[in-house]
N, C-alpha and C positions, 0 to 999 in steps of 0.2 A: 722893676729890675731888668736891666738889659741882659738878654741871653743871646750870645753870638754864635751863629753857625759859620764855622770857618769855611774858606774855599778849599775844601779837603782834597780835591782832585787837581788843583793848580800845581804846576811843577811836574805833573805826570801826564794827565790827559790833555792838558793845554798849558801853555807857558804861564809862569807866575810873574814874568817881567811885564809891568804895565805898558811900557812903551812898545815892546814887541807885540803884545796882545792887541793893542790899539791898531798897530800897523797891519796885523793879519786880518782883523775884522774889517778895517777900512778897505783893504785889498779885495776881500771877498765880496763885500757889499758893492763896491764900485764895479767889480767885474760882472756882478748880477745885473747892475744898471736898471733897477726896477723903479717905477714911479711910486711915490708914497700916496696912499689913499685913505681918507677918513672913513671909507666904507668897510675897511678891513676890521672885523671884530675878533678874529682869532687866526691862529696858524697851527699847522701840524708840522713838527720839525724833528730831525734826528737828534740823538744824544750820544754818539760815539766820540772818541777822542778827536780833537779838531784836525789832526793830520788826515783822518779818514773822512769825517763828515762836515767839517767846518765850511767848506765851499758850498756844499748842497744846502746847508742850513741858511745861508745868506739869501736864498731864493724864497724863504719864508719871512725872515725878519726884515728884509729889505723893503717890504711892502708897507711897513707900519708908519703911519703918521702919528707922532706922539702928542700932537698939540692938545687934543681934548681928552686924552686918556689919563685917568688918575689911579687906576688899579689894574693889576695883572693877576689873573688866576692861573696858577701853574697846575697842570694835571700830569702827573708822571707815574709810570708803573713802578712796582716794587720788585727789585731783583733779588734781595737778600732776606727780606723780612716777610713772613707770611701773615696775612690778615684777610678775612673774607669781606672786610669793610673798607671804607676810605679813612685815612688818618690825617690829622692836622699837625702842623709843626708847632713845637713848643718854644721855638726861638722867637726873638723879637727883631732880629736883623740878619740878613743873609749877606755875607762878605763876598766881594769879588776883587780881583787885583786892580780893577779900574773904577771902583766906586761901590758903595754899599747900598743895598735895597732893604728899606724897612718893611716889616711885616704889618699888615693891616689888622691890628688887634681887635678893632670893632667888628669886622666881618668874621674873624676867627671866633669871637664870642657868640656871634649870631648863629654860626654854623654849629658850634658846640651845643648851644641851647636846644637844637633839634633832637639831640640824643642819638643821632645816627652815626656819629664820627668817633673814631678812636683818637688818642693822642700818640704821636710818635716821639720817643725821647731823642735827645741830641745825638746819641750814638747811632741810632737807626738813620736819622736825618743825614748825618755826615757820611755814613757808609754808602748811601744811595747817590748814584750819579745822574739819574734820569732828569731831574729838575735842575741840578747844578749846571749841567752843560748848556742850558738855555740862559743862565744868568748873565754871563759876560755880554752876550748879544743884547739882552734887555738893558743892561747897564749902559751899553754903547748907544743904542737907539734912543733911550730915554734920557740921555745926558742933558742936564740943564732943565729938565722937567721934573716936577714933583710927582713921583709915582710910588705906590706901595704894592707889595705882592701878597698873594694868598696861596701858599703852597699846599696842595692836596695830594697826598700819596694814595694812589688808587690800587687797592688790593686785588686779590683773585675773586672778582665779583661774578656771580651767576647772572643770567639774562635779566632776571627779576630785579636784582640789585642795581644793575646798570641803569635800568629804567627808573628806579626809585631815586637814585642820585641825580639822574638827568632832570627829573621833575623838581628836585630840591634846588638845583642850580640854574634852571632855565630863566628865572626872573632876572638874574644878574646879566645875562647876555642881551636882554632887551634894553639895558641902560648903556648908551654909547660911551659912557665914562669907563666902562669895564672892558677888559680884553682877556682872551683866553689863549694860553700857550700850552699846546698839547704835545707831549713828548713821546715819540715812538721811532724806533728803527723798523725796517721791514724784514724780508726773509733772512734768517740765519741758516745758511745752507752748508751741509757737510757732515761727516761722521762725528766731528767733535760737538756738533749741535744736535746729534741724533735726528737729523732731518735731511733726507736725500731724495725728495720727490723729483722725478725727472720724466718729462714727456718728450720723447725724441722727435715728435712731429715738428717741434720748433727748431730742431737742429742742435747746436752746441748746448751744453748744460746751462751756461749763463743766459742763453736766449730763452730757455725753458723757465729759468728763475724769473727773468724779466716779464715773461708772459703771465706767470702766476701772480707776481706782484701787481702788474698793471690791471689784471682782472679785479683784484682787491681794491685798487685805487679807483677804478671805474665805479665799483659798487659804493665806495665811500662818497664819491661825487654825487651819487643819486640821493644821498642823505637818509638812506633807509637802514636803520640799525638791525632790523630783522634779517634783511638780505645779507648784511655783513656777517652776522652770526652764523647764518647757513653756510656761507662761503668758508668761514673758519672751521666749521664742523666737517665740511666735505673735504677740504684740502689740508687742514691742520697747519696752514702756513704759520711760521714762527715769528709773527709780528708781535714784538714784546710789549708794545703799547696798545694792544687790542682792547683792553678794558678802558683806559682813558679815552680812546677813540670811540668806543661804544657809548660811554657816558655822554661824550660831546655830541654824537649823532642823535641821541635821545633829546638832548637840550635843543639842538637846532630844529628838530622835527616839531617840537611842541611850543617853542617860543613864539611870541607875536610877530617878531621881525622875520621877514623872509630872508634866509641866509643860504648862500650857495657855496659849496666847497669846490676848489679847483686846484689840482696838482700842477706845479710849475717846474719841478725838477726831479729827476730820478738818476741815481748813480749806484754802482756796486763797488765794494772795496777791492775786488779783483774779478777777473773773468774766468770762471771755472770751466775747464774743458775735460777734466778727468774726475773720477769719484774720489781721488785722494785729496783733492783741493777743497778749499772752503771759502765762503764769502759772506758778507753782510750787506744788505741793501739799504739805501737811504733815500727817502722821498720827502719833499717839502710841498706844503699846500697852504693856500689862504682860504679863509672863510669870510666871504664878503656879503654885504647887504645886496640882495638881488633887486636891481632896479627895473626888471622887466614888468 
């Protein structure tokens, strides 16, 4: 039986007009001007409304060569639903205004059989935006190619659970037919986010935020999940996709393929200069087979 997850944030977080959406995505991808590479096995990309993070996200999705990829794993944080585990979608298809993405039921059943995953109902699935904001880009990049998706909602995992799910999923990243789309924004700064870390040695507040984010990005690029966890404990940076990133770092650390993560773009929604202001940071990275 077909179970459809609607494009529930279309018309608010991004346009629901297919022609306009195609034009926007084309514009951002062309502006990024990145060469497509079959060595790219995954991306880390933001999930804010497209007016905020659409441009930055192109620096992740613009690297994808869709030719040999037949399956995309989506790892997104949970903003509204609490679970200490990872949860699988119960939908069979994810809708977007520019094309639908079928869910790979075979892999969902395989993951279900491990007994380590919860199931999220359609209400939870449609309320969550972290994976949906990657879907139009994926529909665009994979247009004309047969691709299925495996959406995994990553809950509030402890360090042990991040390692456990990383081990469960690492076999999939070794197969070049699989691709991983990891969803995260970076620092949410301001009193409305209950986070106002400021190190004035960097100058203006927005420079301090950038230094803090770039410290985290540098650590992610080392591929060491333990160092990333230490950084989060020390600075409490409000990186909402820290658990999906943590799982992904465990995967890339133990898989047979040597994979290197590289950040290509960093932006902020606004440049904070006073404690009354707020901003969210967006960073895009690629995870490539390391040919060294």
